[in-house]
All heavy atoms as an XYZ file, in Angstrom:
922
protein
N     -79.312     -0.787    -38.523
C     -78.017     -0.493    -39.082
C     -77.886      1.012    -39.282
O     -78.728      1.633    -39.875
C     -77.802     -1.195    -40.354
C     -76.429     -0.973    -40.966
C     -75.687     -2.290    -41.190
O     -76.247     -3.351    -40.957
N     -74.492     -2.154    -41.662
N     -76.756      1.543    -38.797
C     -76.503      2.989    -38.933
C     -75.370      3.190    -39.947
O     -74.391      2.455    -39.976
C     -76.084      3.598    -37.553
C     -75.615      5.014    -37.737
C     -77.258      3.498    -36.583
N     -75.554      4.184    -40.783
C     -74.503      4.537    -41.775
C     -74.241      5.974    -41.746
O     -75.148      6.812    -41.556
C     -74.947      4.148    -43.209
C     -74.769      2.677    -43.532
C     -74.992      2.398    -45.022
O     -75.907      2.945    -45.641
N     -74.147      1.617    -45.603
N     -72.950      6.362    -41.950
C     -72.558      7.720    -42.174
C     -71.889      7.822    -43.550
O     -71.006      7.036    -43.881
C     -71.547      8.189    -41.108
C     -71.957      8.198    -39.638
C     -70.800      8.618    -38.784
C     -73.176      9.063    -39.449
N     -72.376      8.752    -44.373
C     -71.900      8.901    -45.737
C     -71.410     10.301    -45.941
O     -72.187     11.240    -45.833
C     -72.975      8.542    -46.761
C     -72.400      8.733    -48.192
C     -73.440      7.083    -46.560
N     -70.070     10.435    -46.194
C     -69.538     11.762    -46.506
C     -69.582     12.096    -47.972
O     -69.558     11.150    -48.818
C     -68.038     11.824    -46.044
C     -67.793     11.592    -44.563
C     -67.169     10.211    -44.289
O     -67.408      9.316    -45.079
O     -66.495     10.084    -43.270
N     -69.547     13.349    -48.308
C     -69.480     13.835    -49.674
C     -68.834     15.194    -49.693
O     -68.729     15.857    -48.612
C     -70.829     13.860    -50.354
O     -71.700     14.731    -49.648
N     -68.425     15.661    -50.845
C     -67.929     17.030    -50.975
C     -66.435     17.126    -51.152
O     -65.897     18.278    -51.341
N     -65.689     16.088    -50.999
C     -64.214     16.163    -51.156
C     -63.844     16.423    -52.599
O     -64.708     16.391    -53.536
N     -62.560     16.652    -52.829
C     -62.093     16.859    -54.209
C     -60.772     17.528    -54.238
O     -60.047     17.598    -53.212
N     -60.376     17.999    -55.420
C     -59.128     18.724    -55.638
C     -59.378     20.199    -55.731
O     -60.283     20.668    -56.486
C     -58.492     18.189    -56.947
C     -57.245     18.889    -57.433
C     -56.101     18.714    -56.420
C     -56.814     18.344    -58.790
N     -58.573     20.978    -54.983
C     -58.737     22.472    -55.004
C     -57.357     23.049    -54.877
O     -56.482     22.470    -54.335
C     -59.694     22.872    -53.849
C     -59.088     22.562    -52.510
C     -60.071     24.335    -53.969
N     -57.269     24.277    -55.429
C     -56.005     25.004    -55.335
C     -55.914     25.657    -53.961
O     -56.907     25.921    -53.292
C     -55.907     26.096    -56.402
C     -55.689     25.535    -57.822
C     -55.354     26.631    -58.844
O     -55.829     27.735    -58.646
N     -54.594     26.277    -59.832
N     -54.643     25.906    -53.541
C     -54.424     26.566    -52.294
C     -55.185     27.935    -52.294
O     -55.193     28.662    -53.270
C     -52.937     26.814    -52.075
N     -55.801     28.224    -51.152
C     -56.638     29.420    -51.029
C     -58.091     29.248    -51.352
O     -58.935     30.108    -51.099
N     -58.404     28.080    -51.927
C     -59.786     27.761    -52.316
C     -60.602     27.247    -51.124
O     -60.163     27.166    -49.994
N     -61.826     26.849    -51.471
C     -62.812     26.400    -50.464
C     -63.483     25.068    -50.901
O     -63.615     24.804    -52.083
C     -63.876     27.432    -50.225
O     -63.358     28.640    -49.763
N     -63.860     24.320    -49.885
C     -64.662     23.124    -50.094
C     -65.657     23.030    -48.955
O     -65.374     23.510    -47.839
C     -63.831     21.840    -50.143
C     -62.989     21.536    -51.387
C     -62.145     20.320    -51.131
C     -63.932     21.279    -52.557
N     -66.778     22.346    -49.208
C     -67.747     22.096    -48.145
C     -68.008     20.607    -48.092
O     -68.478     19.999    -49.096
C     -69.025     22.845    -48.393
C     -70.009     22.784    -47.221
C     -71.411     23.300    -47.598
N     -72.255     23.535    -46.449
C     -73.595     23.428    -46.482
N     -74.147     23.043    -47.622
N     -74.273     23.650    -45.393
N     -67.709     19.975    -46.990
C     -67.926     18.604    -46.782
C     -69.308     18.395    -46.098
O     -69.696     19.209    -45.245
C     -66.857     17.939    -45.968
C     -65.406     18.133    -46.399
C     -64.442     17.381    -45.495
C     -65.237     17.647    -47.853
N     -69.945     17.284    -46.449
C     -71.238     16.913    -45.783
C     -71.115     15.468    -45.310
O     -70.385     14.666    -45.897
C     -72.408     17.034    -46.724
O     -72.533     18.354    -47.189
N     -71.801     15.192    -44.222
C     -71.859     13.807    -43.673
C     -73.295     13.558    -43.223
O     -73.724     14.238    -42.254
C     -70.852     13.602    -42.567
S     -71.004     12.004    -41.747
N     -73.967     12.644    -43.896
C     -75.375     12.319    -43.520
C     -75.459     11.014    -42.862
O     -74.888     10.008    -43.316
C     -76.220     12.323    -44.789
N     -76.183     11.001    -41.706
C     -76.391      9.748    -40.975
C     -77.792      9.163    -41.333
O     -78.738      9.930    -41.551
C     -76.350     10.028    -39.483
N     -77.862      7.845    -41.446
C     -79.099      7.216    -41.761
C     -79.235      5.848    -41.065
O     -78.187      5.338    -40.592
C     -79.238      7.007    -43.281
O     -78.237      6.141    -43.772
N     -80.419      5.321    -41.045
C     -80.625      4.003    -40.389
C     -81.436      4.102    -39.138
O     -82.213      5.070    -38.995
N     -81.249      3.138    -38.250
C     -82.014      3.051    -37.039
C     -81.500      4.033    -35.967
O     -80.823      3.636    -35.013
C     -82.020      1.638    -36.520
O     -82.494      0.720    -37.444
N     -81.750      5.289    -36.157
C     -81.230      6.367    -35.279
C     -82.318      6.902    -34.411
O     -83.355      7.393    -34.901
C     -80.614      7.485    -36.118
C     -79.399      6.918    -36.909
C     -80.173      8.614    -35.225
C     -78.872      7.900    -37.945
N     -82.091      6.921    -33.107
C     -83.020      7.541    -32.167
C     -82.532      8.944    -31.848
O     -83.307      9.885    -31.824
C     -83.150      6.699    -30.901
C     -84.017      7.467    -29.870
C     -83.713      5.319    -31.183
N     -81.237      9.095    -31.605
C     -80.686     10.363    -31.260
C     -79.221     10.428    -31.624
O     -78.545      9.437    -31.606
C     -80.877     10.642    -29.755
O     -80.442     11.897    -29.371
N     -78.720     11.657    -31.896
C     -77.314     11.832    -32.222
C     -76.772     12.872    -31.206
O     -77.328     13.962    -31.057
C     -77.102     12.351    -33.689
C     -77.657     11.383    -34.671
C     -75.589     12.574    -33.901
C     -77.566     11.845    -36.090
N     -75.666     12.514    -30.557
C     -75.033     13.441    -29.591
C     -73.963     14.247    -30.382
O     -74.323     14.992    -31.279
C     -74.480     12.671    -28.449
C     -73.994     13.542    -27.274
O     -74.152     14.799    -27.418
O     -73.477     13.047    -26.311
N     -72.724     14.092    -30.039
C     -71.715     14.930    -30.717
C     -71.450     14.369    -32.139
O     -71.627     13.171    -32.408
C     -70.386     14.951    -29.932
C     -69.765     13.627    -29.615
C     -69.037     12.970    -30.617
C     -69.893     13.042    -28.400
C     -68.428     11.732    -30.334
C     -69.319     11.829    -28.110
C     -68.574     11.192    -29.103
O     -68.016      9.947    -28.782
N     -70.967     15.216    -32.995
C     -70.535     14.920    -34.344
C     -69.173     15.543    -34.596
O     -68.969     16.739    -34.242
C     -71.559     15.392    -35.405
C     -72.957     14.819    -35.154
S     -74.178     15.281    -36.426
C     -73.879     14.005    -37.632
N     -68.267     14.778    -35.161
C     -66.899     15.247    -35.337
C     -66.422     15.100    -36.769
O     -66.939     14.226    -37.499
C     -65.920     14.440    -34.502
C     -66.009     14.615    -33.037
N     -65.374     13.803    -32.151
C     -66.650     15.565    -32.279
C     -65.610     14.225    -30.907
N     -66.409     15.274    -30.986
N     -65.481     15.925    -37.165
C     -64.693     15.686    -38.394
C     -63.259     15.377    -37.943
O     -62.676     16.120    -37.127
C     -64.741     16.865    -39.306
C     -65.986     17.039    -40.047
C     -67.045     17.871    -39.716
C     -66.397     16.374    -41.212
N     -68.046     17.740    -40.624
C     -67.696     16.798    -41.583
C     -65.788     15.412    -42.032
C     -68.371     16.316    -42.686
C     -66.452     14.921    -43.155
C     -67.742     15.353    -43.479
N     -62.701     14.314    -38.479
C     -61.310     13.916    -38.312
C     -60.630     13.891    -39.658
O     -61.332     13.850    -40.703
C     -61.219     12.547    -37.669
C     -61.737     12.477    -36.272
N     -60.927     12.267    -35.172
C     -62.999     12.601    -35.817
C     -61.651     12.213    -34.115
N     -62.912     12.411    -34.460
N     -59.310     13.915    -39.664
C     -58.617     13.721    -40.970
C     -57.339     12.913    -40.713
O     -56.793     12.881    -39.632
C     -58.271     15.074    -41.616
C     -57.235     15.905    -40.825
C     -57.093     17.302    -41.459
N     -56.133     18.124    -40.805
C     -55.898     19.382    -41.060
N     -56.570     19.990    -42.074
N     -54.957     20.047    -40.403
N     -56.927     12.268    -41.816
C     -55.707     11.480    -41.723
C     -54.930     11.676    -43.024
O     -55.399     11.355    -44.134
C     -56.037     10.033    -41.547
C     -54.775      9.137    -41.310
C     -55.123      7.772    -40.787
O     -56.262      7.301    -40.952
N     -54.166      7.112    -40.170
N     -53.720     12.270    -42.875
C     -52.823     12.424    -44.008
C     -51.916     11.211    -44.129
O     -51.721     10.503    -43.115
C     -51.983     13.689    -43.816
N     -51.353     10.929    -45.321
C     -50.450      9.758    -45.490
C     -49.325      9.807    -44.499
O     -48.650     10.851    -44.323
C     -49.956      9.947    -46.932
C     -51.034     10.740    -47.617
C     -51.555     11.684    -46.549
N     -49.126      8.694    -43.794
C     -48.041      8.614    -42.858
C     -48.281      9.270    -41.509
O     -47.363      9.353    -40.688
N     -49.495      9.805    -41.309
C     -49.783     10.458    -40.096
C     -50.940      9.800    -39.330
O     -51.695      9.039    -39.954
C     -50.170     11.941    -40.349
O     -49.132     12.645    -40.972
N     -51.083     10.129    -38.078
C     -52.232      9.595    -37.318
C     -53.473     10.381    -37.603
O     -53.379     11.554    -38.039
C     -51.876      9.675    -35.835
C     -50.804      8.653    -35.365
C     -50.719      8.584    -33.840
O     -51.051      9.574    -33.140
N     -50.263      7.480    -33.345
N     -54.601      9.743    -37.418
C     -55.856     10.458    -37.602
C     -55.989     11.501    -36.467
O     -55.674     11.208    -35.304
C     -57.025      9.451    -37.505
C     -58.313     10.011    -37.964
C     -59.391      8.945    -38.055
N     -59.062      7.921    -39.107
C     -59.910      7.026    -39.482
N     -61.155      6.926    -39.006
N     -59.535      6.117    -40.395
N     -56.399     12.686    -36.818
C     -56.531     13.798    -35.868
C     -57.908     14.449    -35.935
O     -58.550     14.463    -36.980
C     -55.470     14.840    -36.137
C     -55.608     15.560    -37.473
C     -54.620     16.702    -37.625
O     -53.928     17.086    -36.670
O     -54.565     17.247    -38.758
N     -58.326     14.914    -34.795
C     -59.584     15.620    -34.669
C     -59.446     17.040    -35.293
O     -58.536     17.787    -34.938
C     -60.062     15.725    -33.203
C     -61.291     16.589    -32.977
C     -62.506     15.913    -33.604
C     -61.503     16.741    -31.476
N     -60.352     17.377    -36.203
C     -60.320     18.652    -36.847
C     -61.333     19.625    -36.204
O     -61.010     20.750    -35.873
C     -60.678     18.554    -38.371
C     -60.827     19.922    -39.012
C     -59.635     17.677    -39.032
N     -62.540     19.122    -36.000
C     -63.624     20.016    -35.430
C     -64.709     19.095    -34.855
O     -64.903     17.981    -35.303
C     -64.216     20.914    -36.478
N     -65.408     19.605    -33.835
C     -66.505     18.906    -33.240
C     -67.635     19.812    -32.912
O     -67.433     21.048    -32.742
N     -68.864     19.252    -32.861
C     -70.052     20.048    -32.537
C     -70.989     19.168    -31.703
O     -71.223     18.016    -32.017
C     -70.743     20.559    -33.827
C     -71.854     21.514    -33.457
C     -71.146     19.452    -34.740
C     -72.389     22.296    -34.671
N     -71.505     19.759    -30.649
C     -72.481     19.066    -29.830
C     -73.888     19.231    -30.361
O     -74.111     19.995    -31.357
C     -72.428     19.551    -28.354
O     -72.877     20.965    -28.394
C     -71.048     19.452    -27.775
N     -74.828     18.515    -29.728
C     -76.200     18.592    -30.211
C     -76.773     19.995    -30.119
O     -77.567     20.398    -30.975
C     -77.118     17.645    -29.421
C     -78.523     17.593    -29.916
C     -79.323     16.491    -29.300
N     -80.685     16.499    -29.806
C     -81.105     15.955    -30.975
N     -80.160     15.356    -31.740
N     -82.323     16.036    -31.369
N     -76.356     20.754    -29.113
C     -76.882     22.109    -28.929
C     -76.056     23.136    -29.677
O     -76.295     24.323    -29.547
C     -76.976     22.461    -27.447
C     -75.648     22.541    -26.746
O     -74.596     22.334    -27.430
O     -75.639     22.780    -25.536
N     -75.055     22.704    -30.424
C     -74.318     23.641    -31.308
C     -72.989     24.180    -30.780
O     -72.363     24.981    -31.438
N     -72.541     23.716    -29.628
C     -71.238     24.118    -29.148
C     -70.135     23.503    -30.031
O     -70.235     22.298    -30.399
C     -71.042     23.705    -27.685
O     -71.980     24.330    -26.873
N     -69.121     24.259    -30.358
C     -68.089     23.808    -31.311
C     -66.704     23.905    -30.705
O     -66.447     24.644    -29.744
C     -68.129     24.661    -32.579
O     -67.859     25.997    -32.277
C     -69.457     24.503    -33.312
N     -65.786     23.093    -31.242
C     -64.390     23.183    -30.936
C     -63.572     22.882    -32.196
O     -64.088     22.135    -33.059
C     -64.009     22.278    -29.753
C     -64.185     20.783    -30.063
O     -65.294     20.300    -30.134
N     -63.095     20.113    -30.343
N     -62.371     23.429    -32.271
C     -61.572     23.258    -33.486
C     -60.112     22.980    -33.097
O     -59.584     23.440    -32.063
C     -61.593     24.535    -34.282
C     -62.951     24.928    -34.828
C     -63.787     25.718    -34.129
C     -63.353     24.408    -36.061
C     -65.039     26.068    -34.587
C     -64.624     24.765    -36.548
C     -65.432     25.575    -35.799
O     -66.693     25.885    -36.310
N     -59.411     22.276    -33.964
C     -57.961     22.163    -33.832
C     -57.336     23.500    -34.159
O     -57.908     24.318    -34.944
C     -57.454     21.128    -34.857
N     -56.252     23.824    -33.471
C     -55.627     25.114    -33.648
C     -55.286     25.388    -35.139
O     -55.325     26.508    -35.596
C     -54.328     25.204    -32.802
C     -54.649     25.328    -31.338
O     -55.802     25.730    -31.004
O     -53.751     25.133    -30.526
N     -54.903     24.316    -35.840
C     -54.452     24.439    -37.226
C     -55.545     24.898    -38.190
O     -55.249     25.360    -39.309
C     -53.863     23.136    -37.687
O     -54.811     22.095    -37.642
N     -56.805     24.772    -37.781
C     -57.891     25.143    -38.657
C     -58.783     26.266    -38.164
O     -59.725     26.688    -38.844
C     -58.799     23.909    -38.990
C     -57.940     22.750    -39.510
C     -59.616     23.432    -37.796
N     -58.488     26.745    -36.951
C     -59.301     27.817    -36.424
C     -59.272     29.014    -37.338
O     -58.278     29.355    -37.945
C     -58.750     28.228    -35.040
C     -59.265     27.371    -33.887
C     -58.645     27.833    -32.538
C     -59.071     26.925    -31.438
N     -58.470     27.288    -30.133
N     -60.406     29.668    -37.454
C     -60.630     30.838    -38.309
C     -60.643     30.528    -39.790
O     -60.808     31.456    -40.595
C     -59.560     31.935    -38.021
C     -59.519     32.392    -36.538
O     -60.616     32.490    -35.978
O     -58.434     32.622    -36.029
N     -60.466     29.287    -40.134
C     -60.556     28.877    -41.613
C     -61.670     27.920    -41.818
O     -62.315     27.931    -42.881
C     -59.245     28.266    -42.060
C     -58.075     29.185    -41.973
C     -56.810     28.579    -42.684
N     -56.368     27.336    -42.033
C     -56.303     26.163    -42.668
N     -56.629     26.102    -43.973
N     -55.880     25.080    -42.075
N     -61.906     27.001    -40.854
C     -62.943     25.967    -41.001
C     -64.122     26.272    -40.099
O     -63.929     26.822    -38.999
C     -62.390     24.604    -40.630
C     -61.381     24.028    -41.591
C     -60.861     24.787    -42.639
C     -60.980     22.696    -41.419
C     -59.930     24.220    -43.491
C     -60.049     22.155    -42.298
C     -59.480     22.900    -43.305
N     -65.319     25.900    -40.520
C     -66.486     26.051    -39.700
C     -67.349     24.799    -39.754
O     -67.678     24.303    -40.831
C     -67.369     27.247    -40.224
O     -66.598     28.436    -40.216
C     -68.596     27.407    -39.320
N     -67.603     24.253    -38.596
C     -68.460     23.074    -38.470
C     -69.910     23.503    -38.117
O     -70.083     24.429    -37.343
C     -67.926     22.069    -37.425
C     -68.679     20.732    -37.484
C     -67.926     22.672    -36.032
C     -68.034     19.619    -36.700
N     -70.869     22.800    -38.749
C     -72.240     23.076    -38.396
C     -73.038     21.800    -38.604
O     -72.526     20.806    -39.112
C     -72.800     24.201    -39.310
O     -72.760     23.785    -40.671
N     -74.260     21.795    -38.072
C     -75.137     20.583    -38.250
C     -76.579     20.959    -38.426
O     -77.005     22.012    -37.958
C     -74.935     19.674    -37.057
C     -75.398     20.220    -35.732
C     -74.992     19.292    -34.541
N     -75.803     18.159    -34.414
C     -75.585     17.172    -33.517
N     -74.462     17.240    -32.748
N     -76.372     16.134    -33.411
N     -77.282     20.064    -39.100
C     -78.737     20.190    -39.235
C     -79.313     18.967    -38.565
O     -79.259     17.859    -39.146
C     -79.119     20.274    -40.723
C     -80.576     20.524    -40.958
O     -81.393     20.025    -40.159
O     -80.902     21.146    -41.951
N     -79.872     19.114    -37.377
C     -80.358     17.973    -36.613
C     -81.522     17.264    -37.321
O     -81.668     16.047    -37.257
C     -80.765     18.369    -35.244
C     -79.553     18.731    -34.360
O     -78.480     18.198    -34.526
N     -79.727     19.613    -33.424
N     -82.375     18.045    -37.967
C     -83.510     17.448    -38.665
C     -83.020     16.542    -39.840
O     -83.693     15.557    -40.106
C     -84.471     18.541    -39.194
N     -81.958     16.957    -40.476
C     -81.420     16.156    -41.615
C     -80.391     15.136    -41.171
O     -79.878     14.393    -41.962
C     -80.862     17.081    -42.635
C     -81.843     18.027    -43.327
C     -81.172     18.828    -44.397
C     -82.214     19.740    -45.141
N     -81.610     20.584    -46.180
N     -80.054     15.141    -39.875
C     -79.036     14.230    -39.329
C     -77.746     14.380    -40.123
O     -77.080     13.412    -40.475
C     -79.527     12.810    -39.355
C     -80.815     12.512    -38.583
C     -81.102     11.048    -38.600
C     -82.410     10.728    -37.839
N     -83.598     11.311    -38.431
N     -77.359     15.617    -40.363
C     -76.207     15.919    -41.216
C     -75.291     16.915    -40.524
O     -75.726     17.871    -39.935
C     -76.671     16.479    -42.606
O     -77.500     15.486    -43.226
C     -75.505     16.757    -43.479
N     -73.964     16.689    -40.695
C     -72.959     17.601    -40.206
C     -72.171     18.114    -41.429
O     -71.987     17.345    -42.370
C     -72.036     16.944    -39.147
C     -71.255     15.778    -39.736
C     -71.106     17.947    -38.547
N     -71.765     19.363    -41.350
C     -71.049     20.005    -42.446
C     -69.672     20.498    -41.999
O     -69.500     20.793    -40.771
C     -71.858     21.165    -42.997
C     -73.261     20.833    -43.387
C     -74.316     21.022    -42.505
C     -73.509     20.323    -44.644
C     -75.610     20.707    -42.879
C     -74.794     19.960    -45.056
C     -75.871     20.185    -44.156
O     -77.130     19.840    -44.509
N     -68.760     20.663    -42.910
C     -67.500     21.319    -42.615
C     -67.177     22.233    -43.782
O     -66.900     21.763    -44.892
C     -66.378     20.275    -42.423
C     -65.040     20.877    -41.983
C     -65.152     21.434    -40.527
C     -63.914     19.842    -42.038
N     -67.282     23.515    -43.517
C     -66.929     24.535    -44.491
C     -65.446     24.860    -44.331
O     -65.023     25.242    -43.230
C     -67.763     25.811    -44.291
C     -67.409     26.929    -45.284
C     -67.725     26.596    -46.732
O     -68.785     26.079    -47.027
N     -66.786     26.938    -47.585
N     -64.716     24.631    -45.380
C     -63.247     24.804    -45.358
C     -62.853     25.889    -46.260
O     -63.026     25.790    -47.495
C     -62.551     23.479    -45.715
C     -62.971     22.306    -44.854
S     -62.034     20.801    -45.229
C     -62.519     20.488    -46.900
N     -62.328     26.983    -45.711
C     -61.869     28.128    -46.513
C     -60.347     28.315    -46.410
O     -59.725     27.767    -45.447
C     -62.565     29.393    -46.008
C     -64.114     29.353    -46.206
O     -64.597     28.720    -47.106
N     -64.808     30.027    -45.295
N     -59.776     29.110    -47.274
C     -58.356     29.369    -47.227
C     -57.550     28.080    -47.113
O     -56.649     27.973    -46.270
C     -58.011     30.341    -46.077
O     -58.751     31.531    -46.169
N     -57.875     27.127    -47.900
C     -57.248     25.829    -47.826
C     -55.774     25.881    -48.117
O     -55.339     26.654    -48.952
C     -57.924     24.800    -48.731
C     -59.257     24.299    -48.151
C     -60.104     23.672    -49.269
C     -59.002     23.241    -47.103
N     -54.993     25.050    -47.414
C     -53.520     24.987    -47.586
C     -53.152     23.577    -48.017
O     -53.866     22.624    -47.682
C     -52.869     25.312    -46.246
C     -53.268     26.634    -45.644
C     -52.603     26.824    -44.296
C     -52.997     28.167    -43.655
N     -52.372     28.328    -42.306
N     -52.022     23.415    -48.683
C     -51.578     22.046    -49.040
C     -51.544     21.074    -47.837
O     -51.799     19.894    -47.991
C     -50.175     22.291    -49.620
C     -50.261     23.670    -50.159
C     -51.116     24.437    -49.217
N     -51.198     21.608    -46.646
C     -51.123     20.768    -45.500
C     -52.495     20.272    -44.988
O     -52.600     19.443    -44.097
C     -50.356     21.404    -44.343
C     -50.827     22.791    -43.984
C     -49.975     23.919    -44.671
O     -49.671     23.756    -45.887
O     -49.674     24.884    -44.006
N     -53.585     20.783    -45.600
C     -54.933     20.285    -45.274
C     -55.258     19.052    -46.058
O     -56.295     18.411    -45.866
C     -55.955     21.378    -45.581
C     -55.843     22.576    -44.711
O     -55.607     22.361    -43.477
O     -55.996     23.687    -45.199
N     -54.341     18.627    -47.029
C     -54.563     17.454    -47.773
C     -54.661     16.227    -46.899
O     -53.747     15.963    -46.122
C     -53.488     17.289    -48.837
O     -53.538     18.370    -49.784
C     -53.610     15.935    -49.558
N     -55.745     15.471    -47.010
C     -55.935     14.298    -46.150
C     -57.280     13.636    -46.557
O     -58.068     14.190    -47.348
C     -56.037     14.712    -44.669
N     -57.467     12.443    -45.983
C     -58.834     11.854    -46.037
C     -59.569     12.341    -44.851
O     -59.073     12.260    -43.676
C     -58.758     10.327    -46.033
C     -60.178      9.722    -46.086
C     -57.965      9.808    -47.277
N     -60.771     12.855    -45.095
C     -61.586     13.459    -43.978
C     -62.713     12.485    -43.641
O     -63.441     11.983    -44.539
C     -62.158     14.820    -44.444
C     -61.169     15.901    -44.380
C     -60.098     15.977    -45.282
C     -61.200     16.873    -43.408
C     -59.163     16.958    -45.212
C     -60.267     17.902    -43.353
C     -59.232     17.908    -44.241
O     -58.311     18.915    -44.161
N     -62.840     12.227    -42.374
C     -63.815     11.283    -41.860
C     -64.794     11.959    -40.912
O     -64.345     12.784    -40.069
C     -63.148     10.130    -41.112
C     -62.173      9.288    -41.875
C     -60.834      9.638    -41.954
C     -62.585      8.141    -42.540
C     -59.932      8.906    -42.654
C     -61.667      7.357    -43.269
C     -60.358      7.743    -43.316
O     -59.466      6.984    -43.999
N     -66.033     11.643    -40.954
C     -66.935     12.106    -39.885
C     -67.179     10.965    -38.880
O     -67.074      9.764    -39.258
C     -68.260     12.634    -40.464
S     -69.301     11.375    -41.207
N     -67.470     11.342    -37.704
C     -67.739     10.422    -36.632
C     -68.926     10.982    -35.803
O     -69.010     12.239    -35.597
C     -66.545     10.262    -35.669
C     -66.819      9.277    -34.544
C     -65.553      9.046    -33.696
C     -65.431     10.099    -32.629
N     -64.325      9.744    -31.668
N     -69.829     10.112    -35.438
C     -70.977     10.563    -34.692
C     -71.285      9.583    -33.558
O     -71.136      8.379    -33.725
C     -72.215     10.712    -35.616
N     -71.723     10.121    -32.454
C     -72.123      9.314    -31.299
C     -73.691      9.162    -31.375
O     -74.347     10.164    -31.254
C     -71.713      9.971    -30.040
C     -71.908      9.113    -28.787
O     -72.664      9.416    -27.888
N     -71.259      7.947    -28.757
N     -74.104      7.967    -31.618
C     -75.554      7.708    -31.983
C     -76.167      6.710    -31.093
O     -75.549      5.656    -30.740
C     -75.570      7.268    -33.455
C     -75.123      8.405    -34.362
C     -76.978      6.825    -33.802
C     -74.963      8.038    -35.855
N     -77.405      6.962    -30.695
C     -78.231      5.997    -29.959
C     -79.161      5.278    -30.969
O     -79.979      5.943    -31.672
C     -79.067      6.672    -28.896
C     -79.791      5.727    -28.023
C     -79.114      4.939    -27.087
C     -81.184      5.574    -28.078
C     -79.782      4.067    -26.270
C     -81.839      4.695    -27.261
C     -81.161      3.920    -26.382
O     -81.812      3.053    -25.542
N     -78.980      3.958    -31.039
C     -79.662      3.201    -32.080
C     -80.734      2.281    -31.526
O     -80.934      1.190    -32.069
C     -78.633      2.400    -32.900
C     -77.968      1.322    -32.026
O     -78.210      1.312    -30.783
O     -77.184      0.545    -32.570
N     -81.420      2.706    -30.530
C     -82.511      1.936    -29.889
C     -82.022      0.939    -28.818
O     -82.809      0.366    -28.094
C     -83.387      1.236    -30.871
C     -84.052      2.122    -31.871
C     -84.915      1.306    -32.810
N     -85.439      2.123    -33.906
C     -86.149      1.670    -34.911
N     -86.411      0.396    -35.029
N     -86.597      2.483    -35.831
N     -80.655      0.714    -28.844
C     -80.162     -0.218    -27.804
C     -79.045      0.449    -26.951
O     -79.032      0.243    -25.741
C     -79.573     -1.474    -28.470
O     -78.556     -1.111    -29.379
C     -80.681     -2.244    -29.138
N     -78.181      1.167    -27.542
C     -77.076      1.805    -26.804
C     -76.448      2.922    -27.649
O     -76.716      3.048    -28.833
C     -75.975      0.734    -26.535
C     -75.362      0.138    -27.754
C     -74.324     -0.921    -27.418
N     -73.757     -1.529    -28.615
C     -74.269     -2.579    -29.200
N     -75.422     -3.130    -28.748
N     -73.704     -3.072    -30.244
N     -75.638      3.755    -26.947
C     -74.821      4.774    -27.557
C     -73.562      4.157    -28.086
O     -72.903      3.414    -27.395
C     -74.509      5.896    -26.580
C     -75.644      6.721    -26.189
C     -76.411      6.639    -25.056
C     -76.159      7.850    -26.890
N     -77.363      7.566    -25.045
C     -77.236      8.367    -26.168
C     -75.769      8.539    -28.098
C     -77.986      9.481    -26.551
C     -76.498      9.647    -28.479
C     -77.578     10.100    -27.768
N     -73.268      4.480    -29.391
C     -72.025      3.970    -30.026
C     -71.472      4.997    -30.924
O     -72.196      5.912    -31.419
C     -72.288      2.739    -30.843
O     -72.862      1.673    -30.026
N     -70.142      4.953    -31.165
C     -69.492      5.833    -32.175
C     -69.491      5.135    -33.516
O     -69.169      3.955    -33.619
C     -68.035      6.073    -31.757
C     -67.918      7.127    -30.622
O     -68.914      7.911    -30.445
O     -66.851      7.173    -30.010
N     -69.899      5.892    -34.536
C     -69.887      5.400    -35.872
C     -68.999      6.303    -36.749
O     -68.961      7.516    -36.542
C     -71.349      5.402    -36.486
C     -72.257      4.440    -35.830
C     -72.979      4.711    -34.700
C     -72.393      3.121    -36.350
C     -73.783      3.822    -34.081
C     -73.218      2.173    -35.782
C     -73.951      2.559    -34.653
O     -74.786      1.626    -34.047
N     -68.394      5.682    -37.772
C     -67.466      6.418    -38.663
C     -68.003      6.291    -40.077
O     -68.559      5.257    -40.491
C     -66.070      5.810    -38.608
C     -65.319      6.080    -37.354
C     -65.322      5.353    -36.228
C     -64.385      7.146    -37.151
N     -64.495      5.843    -35.299
C     -63.896      6.957    -35.798
C     -63.946      8.242    -37.872
C     -62.972      7.848    -35.291
C     -63.014      9.101    -37.330
C     -62.547      8.921    -36.006
N     -67.745      7.368    -40.845
C     -67.997      7.309    -42.270
C     -66.798      6.684    -43.022
O     -65.790      6.346    -42.386
N     -66.944      6.519    -44.322
C     -65.907      5.836    -45.099
C     -64.764      6.754    -45.471
O     -63.739      6.314    -45.943
C     -66.521      5.214    -46.335
C     -66.749      6.138    -47.551
C     -67.859      7.160    -47.312
O     -68.668      7.071    -46.322
N     -67.993      8.107    -48.229
N     -64.972      8.061    -45.336
C     -63.947      9.014    -45.638
C     -64.119      9.628    -47.033
O     -64.629      8.986    -47.950
N     -63.670     10.849    -47.169
C     -63.649     11.563    -48.464
C     -62.335     12.284    -48.634
O     -61.812     12.926    -47.670
C     -64.842     12.533    -48.569
O     -64.872     13.076    -49.884
C     -64.755     13.678    -47.555
N     -61.711     12.156    -49.797
C     -60.377     12.718    -50.034
C     -60.453     14.194    -50.335
O     -61.244     14.673    -51.147
C     -59.688     12.000    -51.219
C     -58.366     12.539    -51.578
C     -57.302     12.197    -50.609
O     -57.188     11.101    -50.104
N     -56.476     13.206    -50.231
N     -59.606     14.930    -49.648
C     -59.411     16.369    -49.943
C     -57.961     16.549    -50.298
O     -57.043     16.176    -49.545
C     -59.764     17.238    -48.675
C     -59.356     18.690    -48.978
C     -61.251     17.124    -48.386
N     -57.720     17.148    -51.511
C     -56.363     17.381    -52.019
C     -56.250     18.857    -52.356
O     -57.057     19.361    -53.149
C     -56.061     16.535    -53.215
O     -56.227     15.152    -52.897
C     -54.619     16.770    -53.704
N     -55.287     19.517    -51.718
C     -55.045     20.952    -51.966
C     -53.730     21.092    -52.700
O     -52.669     20.725    -52.110
C     -55.028     21.705    -50.617
C     -54.916     23.205    -50.929
C     -56.309     21.430    -49.857
N     -53.751     21.619    -53.852
C     -52.523     21.812    -54.676
C     -51.906     23.177    -54.355
O     -52.632     24.162    -54.159
C     -52.824     21.579    -56.130
O     -53.734     22.640    -56.581
N     -50.604     23.247    -54.471
C     -49.914     24.551    -54.221
C     -49.738     25.345    -55.489
O     -50.060     24.920    -56.581
C     -48.543     24.237    -53.561
O     -47.781     23.418    -54.397
């Protein structure tokens, strides 16, 4: 059984920073890409940032130059450093990872962590 557990969400004022973490555990042989997605009320879930196993990254235009994704392969953990936060960044943030669990590659999702940015 594979689990992804996010942490680090909370309430912050506009212009502030938060750091999200997502740790994978369970029967994991290998992890390929790791992503952060977010979903605001009434909106579709959107990709925020992604990182490959070798460290290549991509970002949504709305968060470029403010957010930084990173990962620690030994700890099976992905991070999202969020700076200069804006009220429009308010959403539930989810991590997703493509994981090989001894039988096949599958996408797994975390339960989500709430980020609220006040103006």
